C-alpha positions as MATLAB code, in Angstrom:
seq = 'MSRPGGRRAIALAGAATLAVATALLTAPPASSAGTVTATCKKGSDWGTGFDGSCTITNGTGSSVGSWKLEADLPSGTSIGNVWNATKTVSGNHYTFSNAGWNGTIAAGASASFGFGGSGSGWFTGCTINGASCDGSGTPQDDTEAPSAPSGLKSTGKTATSVTLSWSASTDNVGVTGYDVYNGSTKATSVTGTGATIGGLSAKTAYTFTVKAKDAAGNTSPASAAVPVTTAEGGGDNPTAGNKIVGYFAEWGVYQRNYHVKNIETSGSAGKLTHINYAFGNVQGGKCTVGDSYADYEKAYTADQSVDGVADTWDQPLRGSFNQLRKLKKLHPNLKIIWSFGGWTWSGGFGQAAQNPAAFAESCYNLVEDPRWADVFDGIDIDWEYPNACGLSCDTSGPNALKNVLSALRSKFGSSNLVTAAITADASDGGKMDVTDYAGGAEYVDWYNPMTYDYFGAWDAQGPTAPHSPLTSYPGIPHAGFNTTDTISKLKAKGVPANKLLVGIGFYGRGWTGVTQSEPGGTATGAAPGTYEAGIEDYKVLKSKCPATGTFAGTAYAKCGSEWWSYDTPSTIQGKMGFAKDQGLGGAFFWELTGDTPGGELITAMRSGLG';
ca = [
      24.934   32.051   76.698;
      26.798   31.075   73.223;
      29.429   31.546   70.329;
      28.883   34.236   67.903;
      29.758   31.642   65.179;
      29.082   28.405   63.500;
      31.902   25.883   64.127;
      34.609   24.996   62.174;
      36.854   21.479   61.813;
      40.098   21.178   60.843;
      41.465   17.439   59.809;
      44.616   16.491   59.319;
      45.620   13.429   58.199;
      49.110   11.641   58.296;
      50.288    7.863   57.861;
      52.900    6.510   59.615;
      53.958    3.060   60.018;
      57.788    2.655   61.183;
      58.763    5.380   63.749;
      62.637    6.036   63.207;
      63.319    9.915   64.585;
      65.998   11.620   62.183;
      67.002   14.749   63.997;
      68.295   17.831   61.810;
      70.140   19.056   64.914;
      70.623   18.154   67.896;
      70.053   20.287   70.865;
      71.626   23.793   69.854;
      75.768   24.525   71.075;
      76.597   26.944   74.295;
      77.242   29.612   71.214;
      73.830   29.497   70.220;
      72.612   31.427   73.492;
      71.074   34.766   72.754;
      70.397   33.551   69.250;
      66.750   32.184   67.233;
      67.399   28.530   66.466;
      65.389   25.767   65.236;
      65.454   21.811   65.323;
      63.807   19.946   62.927;
      63.180   15.823   63.248;
      61.107   13.194   61.535;
      58.424   11.324   63.279;
      58.237    8.526   61.146;
      59.833    6.995   58.101;
      58.575    3.822   56.347;
      61.093    3.945   53.590;
      59.459    5.525   51.067;
      57.750    8.389   52.508;
      57.875   10.537   56.213;
      56.156   13.204   58.526;
      58.266   15.708   60.717;
      58.372   18.906   62.379;
      60.405   22.087   62.721;
      60.387   24.157   66.145;
      61.601   27.397   65.895;
      62.843   28.658   69.699;
      63.653   32.142   70.332;
      66.398   32.352   72.563;
      66.836   36.478   72.301;
      65.744   38.734   75.259;
      63.130   40.436   72.666;
      60.087   39.391   70.511;
      60.592   37.967   66.886;
      57.912   39.373   64.656;
      58.378   36.436   61.740;
      60.466   34.005   60.936;
      61.461   32.109   57.774;
      63.091   28.663   57.749;
      64.923   27.496   54.553;
      66.718   24.158   53.861;
      68.027   21.964   50.801;
      66.432   18.528   49.791;
      68.305   15.407   47.872;
      67.025   14.699   44.511;
      64.305   12.373   45.009;
      62.795   13.632   48.632;
      60.141   16.328   48.184;
      57.844   17.795   50.950;
      54.040   17.909   50.001;
      51.581   19.109   52.934;
      52.377   21.540   55.465;
      50.904   23.070   58.103;
      51.124   25.621   60.206;
      53.816   27.915   58.055;
      53.401   28.404   53.806;
      55.897   26.922   51.489;
      57.797   27.626   48.446;
      60.259   25.662   46.365;
      62.836   26.288   44.074;
      64.284   23.095   42.693;
      65.393   21.390   46.101;
      65.788   24.798   48.084;
      62.785   25.064   50.118;
      61.585   28.030   52.153;
      58.734   27.503   55.112;
      57.742   31.149   56.682;
      55.065   31.578   59.331;
      51.733   31.476   59.014;
      49.846   34.748   59.500;
      48.888   34.083   63.236;
      52.074   32.425   64.516;
      54.881   34.808   63.206;
      55.479   36.743   66.597;
      57.584   34.201   69.362;
      58.160   36.168   72.357;
      61.706   35.622   74.347;
      61.951   32.055   75.486;
      59.354   30.891   73.732;
      58.948   28.446   70.264;
      56.390   27.907   67.398;
      56.339   24.648   65.519;
      54.840   23.819   61.880;
      54.929   20.054   60.277;
      54.950   18.387   57.340;
      54.749   15.235   55.415;
      57.304   14.008   52.200;
      58.256   11.208   50.136;
      61.217    9.788   49.799;
      63.781    8.609   52.047;
      66.291   12.261   52.126;
      66.388   14.592   54.749;
      67.420   18.501   55.374;
      70.630   20.266   54.700;
      71.972   23.382   55.011;
      69.325   24.916   57.117;
      68.730   28.590   57.816;
      66.692   30.826   60.190;
      66.075   34.217   59.192;
      69.179   34.001   57.729;
      71.385   32.408   60.190;
      72.367   28.803   60.961;
      69.408   26.543   62.775;
      71.819   25.496   65.205;
      72.859   29.156   66.102;
      76.484   29.017   65.177;
      78.250   31.012   62.760;
      76.615   34.451   61.298;
      73.664   35.512   59.627;
      73.826   36.056   56.181;
      74.772   39.402   54.982;
      71.299   40.870   54.259;
      71.088   44.865   53.288;
      67.562   44.481   51.640;
      65.089   46.748   53.848;
      61.307   45.626   54.336;
      58.318   46.882   52.214;
      56.700   50.024   53.500;
      53.943   49.554   56.120;
      50.412   50.108   54.481;
      46.804   50.363   55.457;
      47.763   52.835   58.332;
      44.546   53.679   60.039;
      43.421   54.888   63.846;
      41.201   52.200   65.250;
      40.114   54.317   68.463;
      40.976   57.622   70.408;
      40.651   59.155   73.879;
      41.560   62.114   74.915;
      44.900   61.005   76.218;
      45.261   58.198   73.580;
      45.514   57.161   70.148;
      45.162   53.375   68.658;
      46.482   52.240   65.287;
      46.607   49.474   63.383;
      48.304   48.740   59.634;
      49.019   46.236   57.504;
      52.056   44.085   58.149;
      54.965   44.366   55.581;
      57.193   41.376   53.982;
      61.155   41.272   54.090;
      63.523   39.073   52.215;
      64.410   36.812   55.465;
      61.718   38.308   57.833;
      60.250   41.471   59.633;
      61.400   41.962   63.535;
      59.099   44.804   64.466;
      58.063   48.429   63.745;
      58.480   51.660   65.248;
      55.985   54.141   65.739;
      56.702   57.567   65.103;
      54.509   61.011   66.293;
      55.434   62.950   63.768;
      59.054   62.834   63.314;
      59.482   61.220   67.199;
      59.760   57.847   67.486;
      56.459   56.638   69.681;
      57.343   53.612   70.390;
      58.302   50.005   69.169;
      56.070   47.139   69.099;
      56.413   43.555   67.468;
      52.896   43.027   65.996;
      50.467   45.565   63.685;
      48.943   47.710   66.335;
      49.675   49.931   68.846;
      48.496   52.090   71.355;
      50.016   55.473   72.054;
      49.688   57.456   75.426;
      50.594   60.688   76.959;
      48.434   62.886   74.706;
      46.879   66.249   74.985;
      43.027   66.209   74.572;
      41.420   67.876   71.396;
      44.898   68.185   69.816;
      46.059   67.193   66.121;
      48.651   64.852   65.490;
      50.394   62.723   62.839;
      51.309   59.265   62.698;
      53.835   57.036   60.657;
      55.073   53.551   60.774;
      58.148   51.833   59.799;
      59.316   48.228   59.700;
      62.704   46.452   60.323;
      64.525   43.309   59.945;
      66.753   41.289   62.012;
      69.981   42.812   60.368;
      68.568   46.448   61.575;
      67.711   47.315   57.774;
      64.460   50.193   57.898;
      61.471   50.172   56.063;
      60.372   53.842   54.151;
      57.729   55.167   56.422;
      53.848   54.110   55.919;
      51.590   57.373   54.608;
      50.824   59.793   57.389;
      47.271   59.424   59.229;
      46.102   62.290   61.055;
      44.076   62.017   64.214;
      42.683   64.472   66.356;
      42.301   63.284   69.890;
      38.777   63.480   71.728;
      37.674   65.675   74.686;
      38.315   65.860   77.939;
      40.206   63.854   80.348;
      39.965   60.534   79.176;
      36.398   59.582   79.848;
      33.429   59.647   77.609;
      30.663   61.890   79.518;
      27.881   59.605   78.037;
      29.335   56.387   78.964;
      27.410   54.454   81.167;
      28.159   52.289   84.478;
      25.601   49.678   84.555;
      27.203   46.274   85.549;
      24.579   43.328   84.787;
      25.239   39.976   86.331;
      23.807   36.816   85.153;
      22.422   34.418   87.925;
      21.947   31.064   86.195;
      19.225   28.784   88.204;
      21.008   25.661   87.541;
      23.620   26.710   90.062;
      21.999   26.263   92.836;
      22.725   22.241   92.209;
      26.230   20.689   91.754;
      28.130   24.477   91.937;
      26.293   25.079   95.834;
      26.218   28.873   94.523;
      23.307   30.587   95.951;
      21.504   34.154   96.023;
      23.231   34.264   99.531;
      26.435   34.016   97.938;
      25.901   37.598   95.476;
      25.575   38.931   99.460;
      28.538   37.514  100.983;
      30.904   38.243   98.399;
      30.535   41.797   98.493;
      29.112   41.725   94.620;
      25.693   42.545   95.483;
      26.160   46.270   96.323;
      28.844   46.783   92.820;
      25.985   45.394   90.763;
      23.406   47.141   89.051;
      20.802   44.751   87.777;
      21.099   40.667   88.136;
      19.311   39.005   85.338;
      18.021   35.466   86.224;
      18.455   32.716   84.059;
      16.636   31.399   82.262;
      12.999   30.754   81.993;
      11.924   28.730   78.702;
       9.946   29.613   75.844;
       7.829   26.770   74.996;
       4.149   26.730   72.480;
       4.889   30.344   71.735;
       4.772   31.406   75.692;
       7.429   32.816   77.988;
       7.026   29.250   80.806;
       9.472   28.698   83.994;
      12.332   26.903   83.533;
      12.757   24.981   86.769;
       9.710   25.353   89.433;
      12.149   23.976   92.108;
      14.819   25.840   92.121;
      12.792   29.031   90.718;
       9.979   29.078   93.760;
       9.635   25.994   95.503;
      13.361   24.872   97.136;
      12.961   25.608  100.759;
      16.116   27.289  102.573;
      17.532   26.951  105.841;
      18.544   29.360  107.812;
      22.416   29.575  107.575;
      21.661   29.457  103.446;
      18.948   32.253  104.182;
      19.971   36.038  102.708;
      18.615   37.490  105.833;
      19.256   33.936  108.016;
      16.029   33.602  108.578;
      14.803   29.942  107.642;
      11.787   29.037  104.856;
       8.828   27.554  106.375;
       6.655   24.375  104.570;
       3.546   26.617  103.863;
       4.700   30.526  102.889;
       3.711   31.165   99.411;
       6.679   31.264   97.791;
      10.461   29.569   98.160;
      13.051   29.292   96.377;
      15.684   31.712   94.574;
      12.876   34.236   94.463;
      12.017   34.433   97.687;
      15.979   35.018   97.832;
      16.205   37.436   95.783;
      13.510   39.715   97.263;
      15.253   39.398  100.252;
      18.236   40.667   98.549;
      16.355   44.141   96.983;
      15.520   45.105  100.603;
      19.099   44.994  101.412;
      19.793   46.695   98.205;
      16.713   49.000   97.445;
      18.454   49.881   94.058;
      19.774   46.799   92.751;
      17.104   45.765   89.959;
      16.488   42.066   89.037;
      15.087   41.242   84.956;
      13.615   37.952   84.673;
      15.676   36.285   81.127;
      14.306   33.552   78.992;
      15.789   31.919   76.047;
      19.685   31.139   76.131;
      21.385   28.999   73.661;
      19.609   25.931   74.602;
      16.100   27.403   74.291;
      16.299   29.716   71.572;
      14.587   27.331   69.264;
      11.484   28.279   71.027;
      11.247   32.088   70.033;
      10.676   30.916   66.349;
       6.590   30.404   67.491;
       6.614   33.139   69.597;
       7.893   35.267   66.779;
       4.399   33.889   64.953;
       2.415   36.190   67.330;
       4.112   38.705   69.051;
       1.433   40.001   71.028;
       0.447   36.859   72.258;
       3.998   35.939   73.309;
       4.034   39.140   75.552;
       0.485   38.898   76.604;
       2.034   35.396   78.161;
       5.418   36.968   79.432;
       4.097   39.550   81.005;
       1.491   37.137   82.757;
       4.538   35.386   84.354;
       6.958   37.553   84.918;
       4.053   39.690   86.858;
       2.440   36.822   88.416;
       0.915   37.982   92.241;
       3.447   35.714   94.027;
       6.662   37.222   92.979;
       5.937   40.726   90.485;
       7.778   42.583   93.134;
      11.083   40.543   92.399;
      10.751   41.319   88.976;
      11.689   44.631   87.788;
      11.233   43.682   83.528;
      12.525   41.305   81.181;
      15.200   39.848   79.220;
      15.059   38.191   75.898;
      17.880   35.581   75.198;
      17.323   34.861   71.543;
      20.575   34.189   70.274;
      20.344   33.056   66.769;
      16.943   35.341   65.097;
      16.559   34.374   60.838;
      19.926   32.173   61.670;
      21.200   28.852   62.575;
      22.526   28.456   66.045;
      21.300   25.010   68.303;
      18.214   24.916   65.642;
      17.796   26.981   62.791;
      15.618   29.864   62.682;
      14.102   31.502   59.524;
      11.525   33.902   61.109;
      12.880   36.815   58.872;
      14.882   39.964   59.747;
      11.826   41.585   61.382;
      10.988   38.723   63.494;
      13.364   39.946   66.647;
      11.942   43.423   66.170;
       8.659   43.006   66.280;
       8.851   40.462   69.318;
      10.766   43.348   71.285;
       8.262   46.041   69.828;
       5.857   43.844   71.494;
       7.052   43.443   74.451;
       7.550   47.047   75.058;
       3.900   47.312   74.533;
       2.834   45.189   76.597;
       5.421   45.754   79.866;
       5.279   49.640   79.418;
       7.999   52.127   80.206;
       7.771   51.466   83.590;
       9.408   48.071   83.283;
      13.042   47.190   81.427;
      12.962   45.370   78.481;
      16.551   44.488   77.239;
      18.084   41.717   75.374;
      20.906   39.672   74.565;
      22.134   39.446   70.974;
      25.031   38.020   68.909;
      28.459   39.290   68.874;
      29.207   37.711   65.090;
      30.234   40.743   63.251;
      31.533   39.016   59.813;
      30.582   39.706   56.744;
      27.053   37.978   56.221;
      26.971   36.681   59.694;
      24.135   36.562   62.087;
      24.387   40.214   62.592;
      23.918   40.934   58.926;
      20.483   38.934   58.883;
      18.310   40.454   61.780;
      17.337   44.275   62.325;
      19.041   44.964   65.408;
      18.918   48.696   64.820;
      15.304   48.299   64.307;
      14.722   46.082   67.369;
      16.834   48.967   69.383;
      14.293   51.214   69.831;
      12.018   49.097   71.905;
      14.715   48.129   74.606;
      16.324   49.570   76.734;
      19.987   48.176   76.170;
      21.502   45.537   74.540;
      24.161   42.874   75.700;
      26.393   41.478   72.691;
      27.735   38.349   73.828;
      31.538   39.846   73.085;
      32.871   36.321   74.446;
      33.134   32.522   72.816;
      34.410   33.776   70.051;
      36.635   30.744   69.519;
      37.046   27.507   72.068;
      37.887   24.010   71.551;
      34.754   23.482   69.491;
      37.533   23.552   66.903;
      39.245   20.511   68.690;
      42.796   21.159   66.398;
      42.884   25.056   67.253;
      44.119   27.046   66.311;
      44.486   28.234   69.938;
      42.281   31.838   70.098;
      41.341   34.246   73.018;
      37.735   33.328   73.533;
      37.486   36.805   73.985;
      39.709   39.372   72.061;
      39.194   42.762   72.692;
      41.079   43.777   69.210;
      41.534   41.548   66.005;
      45.104   40.720   65.345;
      46.998   39.225   62.455;
      46.165   35.922   61.249;
      42.899   35.771   63.466;
      40.526   32.323   62.729;
      37.230   34.124   62.130;
      37.506   37.474   61.004;
      34.973   40.174   62.894;
      35.206   37.963   65.695;
      36.774   40.522   68.599;
      34.616   42.610   71.101;
      35.993   45.868   68.523;
      34.397   44.930   65.609;
      31.187   43.920   67.183;
      30.613   47.266   68.669;
      31.892   49.147   65.714;
      29.137   47.048   63.652;
      26.156   47.840   65.920;
      27.125   51.367   65.851;
      27.415   51.357   62.580;
      24.086   49.692   62.046;
      22.348   52.411   64.015;
      22.296   51.278   67.615;
      22.975   54.168   70.167;
      26.292   53.052   72.262;
      24.418   54.206   75.592;
      22.015   51.323   74.479;
      25.026   48.644   74.093;
      26.898   46.723   76.901;
      30.106   45.078   76.798;
      29.984   41.165   77.310;
      32.742   39.590   79.693;
      33.160   35.791   80.423;
      34.039   34.858   84.311;
      35.688   31.560   82.636;
      37.993   30.444   80.355;
      38.070   28.185   77.132;
      40.758   25.433   77.059;
      42.386   22.916   74.658;
      44.777   20.190   75.584;
      48.011   18.709   73.850;
      49.566   21.717   72.756;
      53.141   22.667   72.933;
      53.404   26.410   71.771;
      52.820   29.166   74.403;
      51.530   31.685   72.451;
      48.372   32.098   70.525;
      47.722   29.956   67.286;
      49.272   26.999   68.445;
      47.886   23.047   67.242;
      45.703   20.789   69.986;
      44.096   17.453   69.859;
      40.910   18.207   71.534;
      39.180   20.310   74.298;
      41.250   20.641   77.545;
      39.287   18.766   81.045;
      37.228   20.841   82.805;
      35.090   20.574   86.281;
      31.890   20.513   84.514;
      32.748   20.707   81.091;
      35.714   19.721   78.718;
      36.937   22.726   77.137;
      35.710   25.360   79.999;
      36.523   26.365   83.682;
      35.753   29.155   86.179;
      37.905   31.882   86.613;
      38.249   31.029   90.386;
      39.949   27.593   89.417;
      42.189   28.350   86.126;
      43.585   31.595   88.274;
      45.377   29.033   90.653;
      45.344   25.831   88.234;
      46.972   27.450   85.431;
      47.808   31.152   85.721;
      47.958   33.574   82.710;
      51.597   33.906   81.080;
      50.385   36.303   78.882;
      48.293   39.044   77.167;
      47.306   39.086   73.670;
      44.423   41.403   71.983;
      43.119   42.363   75.045;
      42.864   39.165   76.940;
      45.120   37.136   78.984;
      46.111   33.348   78.287;
      47.840   30.581   80.199;
      49.980   27.588   79.408;
      50.569   24.770   82.011;
      51.792   21.361   80.755;
      50.016   20.708   77.716;
      46.809   22.504   78.874;
      46.135   25.925   76.829;
      43.642   28.561   78.389;
      42.168   32.200   77.805;
      40.550   34.079   80.052;
      40.032   37.414   81.185;
      42.011   38.612   84.649;
      41.166   41.634   86.703;
      43.950   43.439   84.794;
      42.130   42.767   81.258;
      38.986   43.712   82.277;
      40.128   47.018   83.417;
      41.252   47.414   80.069;
      37.708   46.851   78.839;
      36.128   48.886   81.205;
      38.263   51.684   79.947;
      37.010   50.227   76.183;
      33.171   50.880   77.206;
      34.101   54.299   78.326;
      35.832   55.201   75.460;
      32.946   54.316   73.030;
      30.470   55.856   75.288;
      28.770   52.325   76.322;
      25.907   51.879   78.898;
      28.052   50.025   81.158;
      28.925   46.068   81.243;
      27.847   42.720   81.704;
      29.214   39.317   82.578;
      28.130   35.497   82.068;
      28.420   34.562   84.996;
      28.002   34.929   89.022;
      29.652   32.155   90.156;
      32.818   31.784   87.567;
      34.071   34.669   90.372;
      36.170   34.166   93.269;
      34.441   33.695   96.857;
      35.480   37.719   97.107;
      33.981   38.969   94.037;
      37.673   39.670   92.280;
      36.430   40.084   88.642;
      33.308   41.837   89.884;
      35.296   44.293   91.308;
      37.767   45.241   88.469;
      34.539   45.877   86.609;
      33.309   48.027   88.991;
      36.389   49.762   89.652;
      36.861   50.063   85.924;
      33.607   51.473   85.196;
      33.502   54.037   88.102;
];
C-alpha cells in the first residue's frame, strides 16, 4: 500500500560560524502567567549576519487562533529569509504573522519560526498580538474588528448534525476564534475554520452564520448565511454497508511472527467480513505467486496451527493457504480474496494491460488452482498508479484499469469477487484524474481507496501532518489529500457510494527533530521505527508515544523530539460514522499485524459500523 501522491522536498539553507546566543527576552516574568508571550534569540552570529528564531508560547487557558509578532531593527540590520511565518516590512519595523498551518496554538503549547539576517543589530520593542512579548504591560488599544468570514458552506450532514467550513477572517492584530450561529442562537465556538453542529432534528431546515472575534473582544459582521436541511432517519444512512476487509501480509510470518492463527486468537476473525491476502506478483503480463514458502510450503506445528493440528511432510497444501482454509472452517461466512500488485509490484500491470484477456486468464488459473481453489473467493487488484507515476511510471492510458477489470469480471464471473485498491489522490490533475475509475467501477464489487499515507517523513523537514486526515484544514500541505475530498471526488466522478470502502491505517507515520507539539512543525528526518524509519505499528505507539490530541479527525502525539500521527479507537469510531453518513460499503485496513493482540482497532471498526 502506498501514499497517494509524489514526494516533495523542502530545503532550507543556512550559514553559521560563531555561535553567539543573544536573547531578546529571557524567561517571562511571573506577571506573564495567563498571557501569550514570545522569546526570540540568535542561533549563530558571524559579525555581518546571523540566524535566529522566535517561539510564541500560549500561557492562556484556551487556544489562540492566530499570532502576529512585531519588532524594530536598527539601521543597517535587516531580516531576509523567513520560514514558518510570513513577513512584512515598513521601514525598520518588521511584522511576522503565522503561516496558514501554524496559527492555532493550543493552551500551554508553542509555535516557532526562523529567519536569517544581515548586520549586527537585534530586535527592540517586541510585541505579540499587540501585547509586550514578555507578558508585562497591557495590550495596545485595539478597536478594529476582524473581517467577516467568507465562503461558508456545508461539507456534510446527517439526520442530527451539520458540518460547516469557511475561509479565515483577517484582523489587524489576530483572529482568536469564531462563533457559529444556528439562526440567532450561538451554537458553538471554535478556533479553526470548521465546526460540526449536533443535536439537530431529522429532515429539518436550519440557517447558519459565522462571526470572527479577536483578543480584544471585537466581533466581525456575520458571514453570508447558508441554509441546510438535515437528512432523513435517525442519523444512520440506510444504504451504508458493514464490510470490514483486513489485509494479511504474507511476509508477516517472518520477522513479525504474525500468522493466520493470530487472526483467530485476537478475536479479529469474527469481526472481519473479508481478508485480502497480500500480495501475489504481476510478472510478464501474468499473475504469479509472490512467496511460495509463506503461501503454501511452510510447515506449521500443532501450537502454531489454527486448529491445533500439525502439518505433515506429505500433505498437498501447507503454509498460510492451508491455515486460511482452517480459519474459514471456523468462520464459514468469512471470505478470502487474493490481492495482486501493491506499491512494489504495481509496475507489472502495464504489460498486463496490453492483453487484459490473457492476464485475466492467468489470474483465474492461479487463484482457482485445484490445490487451493476452495480457499479463495475472488481477486483484488492493487494497481496503485495506473497511467501515472509511483515507484515507476505507467503510460498505459486512462482506460487501462477499466479494461483489466472488465476482463477479470468476464473471466471470474458473477460468483467470484473482483475488487481493487485505488489511489486516494484527489488533487486537481492528480492520479484520480488520469484514469477512468467510474468506468472501472462497473466491473468491481467495490474499491478500496487508500485514504492514508497522505503525508509522511519522505518530506524529511516536514511540515508534520496527520498521515490519514479525515478532513482538510487551513494550511494542509497538499490540497485534496484527505479522506473527505477523496470520497467526494470519486462520488462526483460517478463511482457509487456503496462501492467505496474507507481505508484505515493500523500504524503511524512519524518525524524526529520536532519541537512543536501541534501539526505543522519542522523536523530533521524520519522517526525511528521497528522495521522502517518513519513508520510504526499502533500496538507499539499506543504505549511508546500516547496520543496527545486530535486534529482533522485523527490523532497525533509528541514524545521527546518525535512526532507521530495515527488512528486510535476513538478516531476510528469517527471515521466509521463518516462511512455510514456517506452511505459507503464499509471499511478496510492495512494491515492486521499493526493491531494489539486483543484486536483493539478492529473492534472499534466493527462497533462503529454495527
